[in-house]
C-alpha positions in Angstrom: 0.0 0.0 0.1 1.2 3.1 -1.0 -0.5 6.4 0.7 -0.6 9.1 -1.5 -3.3 10.6 0.3 -3.0 14.0 2.7 -3.9 11.7 5.7 -2.9 8.9 8.0 -5.0 5.5 6.7 -6.1 2.6 8.6 -6.1 -0.5 6.3 -8.7 -3.0 6.5 -9.4 -6.0 4.2 -13.2 -7.2 3.7 -13.9 -10.6 2.5 -17.3 -12.6 2.5 -18.8 -10.3 5.1 -15.9 -10.2 7.3 -13.5 -7.2 7.8 -10.1 -7.4 9.8 -7.7 -4.6 10.4 -4.1 -4.8 9.0 -2.6 -1.8 9.9 -1.8 2.1 9.3 -0.3 3.4 6.4 0.9 7.2 6.7 1.4 9.6 4.6 3.9 9.6 2.0 5.0 5.8 3.0 4.4 2.1 2.0 2.9 -0.4 4.1 3.4 -3.7 3.4 1.0 -6.6 5.1 -0.3 -10.0 4.9 -3.6 -10.5 4.6 -4.7 -13.9 6.5 -5.4 -17.4 4.3 -8.7 -17.5 5.5 -9.7 -14.6 3.8 -8.5 -15.9 0.5 -9.9 -18.3 -1.9 -13.5 -17.8 -1.3 -14.6 -15.1 -3.7 -13.3 -11.4 -4.1 -11.7 -9.2 -1.3 -11.7 -5.6 -1.5 -9.2 -3.3 0.6 -10.3 -0.4 2.4 -8.6 2.7 3.2 -9.9 4.7 6.1 -9.1 8.5 7.0 -11.9 10.4 9.1 -14.8 11.3 7.1 -12.9 9.3 3.9 -13.0 5.6 2.7 -11.3 4.9 -0.7 -11.7 1.5 -1.7 -9.7 -1.0 -3.9 -12.6 -2.7 -5.6 -13.5 -6.3 -5.7 -10.1 -8.4 -6.3 -9.5 -11.7 -6.9 -6.5 -13.1 -5.0 -4.8 -16.1 -4.5 -2.3 -17.1 -1.6 1.2 -15.9 -2.8 0.1 -12.8 -4.9 0.6 -9.2 -4.4 -1.8 -6.3 -4.1 -0.3 -2.9 -4.8 -2.7 -0.3 -4.0 -2.1 3.3 -4.6 -4.1 5.8 -2.5 -4.5 8.4 -4.0 -6.1 12.1 -2.4 -9.7 10.9 -3.6 -11.3 7.3 -4.8 -10.8 8.5 -8.6 -6.7 8.8 -8.6 -6.4 5.6 -6.2 -6.0 2.1 -7.8 -5.2 -1.6 -7.0 -3.4 -4.2 -9.2 -3.1 -7.5 -8.2 0.3 -9.5 -9.3 
């Protein structure tokens, strides 16, 4: 996760109706997190970056164990993107 937003962002992963906090990413920094194995392989997941009065979502992602999500958190949803590789 790369935080190009002006706010400290709390990072969550959402899968099958369950949500888990992964950590925080400060402005202008990169955070690396591991998604719990039990949240993968049962359909799409979504990563959420939360700050006061702002939520930026990755969109639905199909992710398998061992893959990496590159989530670029922009100042707004429209300038944010997520790529799986």
